[in-house]
C-alpha positions as CSV (number, residue, x, y, z in Angstrom):
1,M,-89.6,54.6,95.7
2,N,-86.4,56.1,97.0
3,Q,-86.0,58.9,99.6
4,A,-85.5,61.6,97.0
5,E,-89.0,61.0,95.6
6,K,-90.7,61.5,99.0
7,K,-92.4,64.8,99.9
8,I,-93.3,66.2,103.3
9,F,-96.9,67.3,103.9
10,E,-98.1,69.2,106.9
11,V,-101.5,67.8,107.9
12,T,-104.0,68.0,110.7
13,L,-105.3,64.7,112.0
14,A,-107.9,64.8,114.8
15,G,-106.8,68.3,115.7
16,L,-103.1,67.4,115.8
17,S,-100.6,69.0,113.4
18,L,-98.3,66.4,111.8
19,K,-95.7,66.2,109.1
20,L,-96.0,63.2,106.8
21,K,-93.2,62.1,104.6
22,T,-94.6,60.1,101.7
23,S,-94.3,59.4,98.0
24,H,-98.0,59.9,97.5
25,E,-99.4,62.8,95.6
26,A,-101.1,65.7,97.4
27,E,-104.6,64.6,96.3
28,T,-104.0,61.1,97.8
29,V,-102.7,62.6,101.1
30,D,-105.8,64.9,101.2
31,Q,-108.1,61.9,100.7
32,L,-106.3,59.9,103.4
33,V,-106.4,62.8,105.9
34,S,-110.0,63.5,105.2
35,Y,-111.0,59.9,105.6
36,V,-109.1,59.5,108.9
37,N,-110.6,62.7,110.3
38,Q,-114.1,61.6,109.3
39,K,-113.6,58.2,111.0
40,V,-112.2,59.9,114.2
41,S,-115.1,62.4,114.2
42,E,-117.6,59.5,113.9
43,A,-115.9,57.6,116.7
44,L,-115.7,60.7,118.9
45,K,-119.5,60.9,118.8
46,M,-119.7,57.3,120.0
47,T,-117.2,57.6,123.0
48,K,-118.7,58.5,126.3
49,S,-115.5,60.2,127.6
50,G,-115.0,62.4,124.6
51,S,-111.4,61.4,124.6
52,I,-109.5,61.9,121.4
53,Q,-107.3,58.9,122.2
54,N,-110.3,56.6,122.7
55,A,-111.8,58.0,119.5
56,A,-108.6,57.4,117.6
57,L,-108.4,53.8,118.8
58,L,-112.1,53.2,118.0
59,A,-111.6,54.8,114.5
60,S,-108.5,52.6,114.0
61,L,-110.5,49.5,114.9
62,N,-113.4,50.5,112.6
63,M,-110.9,51.1,109.7
64,A,-109.2,47.8,110.4
65,E,-112.6,46.0,110.3
66,E,-113.4,47.7,107.0
67,L,-110.0,46.7,105.6
68,I,-110.3,43.1,106.7
69,T,-113.9,42.8,105.4
70,L,-112.8,44.2,102.0
71,K,-109.8,41.8,101.8
72,Q,-112.1,38.9,102.6
73,R,-114.6,39.9,99.9
74,A,-111.8,40.5,97.4
75,Q,-110.4,37.0,98.2
76,A,-113.8,35.4,97.8
77,E,-114.3,37.1,94.4
78,L,-110.8,36.1,93.3
79,E,-111.5,32.5,94.2
80,K,-114.8,32.6,92.2
81,I,-112.9,34.0,89.2
82,E,-110.2,31.4,89.6
83,N,-112.8,28.6,89.7
84,K,-114.5,29.9,86.6
85,A,-111.2,30.2,84.8
86,Q,-110.4,26.6,85.8
87,K,-113.7,25.4,84.5
88,V,-113.3,27.2,81.2
89,L,-109.8,25.7,80.8
90,S,-111.1,22.3,81.7
91,D,-114.0,22.7,79.2
92,L,-111.5,23.8,76.5
93,E,-109.2,20.9,77.1
94,S,-112.2,18.5,77.0
95,S,-113.4,20.0,73.8
96,R,-109.9,19.8,72.3
97,Q,-109.7,16.1,73.3
98,Q,-113.0,15.4,71.7
99,S,-112.0,17.3,68.6
100,K,-108.8,15.2,68.3
101,G,-110.9,12.0,68.7
102,L,-113.0,13.0,65.8
103,D,-110.0,13.6,63.6
104,H,-108.7,10.1,64.0
């Protein structure tokens, strides 16, 4: 999307006020902010120092882990679907060849 379609949102992440420039709708921005705040809050409980910086880094690592795991699962599912599609195609071609053989 071009610059004209982007909007500026004032949000609070981990207690810090920020301005985000994005083409996303307000509902999506709210969901993103809520998700990040939840992850930082969870990470903050796990840090011994209570440092927001440490919590933000830990939250980032946790979200990256989730993302990579989801991508790996999606790739595995895609490969299963591709393999099934290849088998169906192969079966159809086989059936077609057999059908042609019966015609002659």
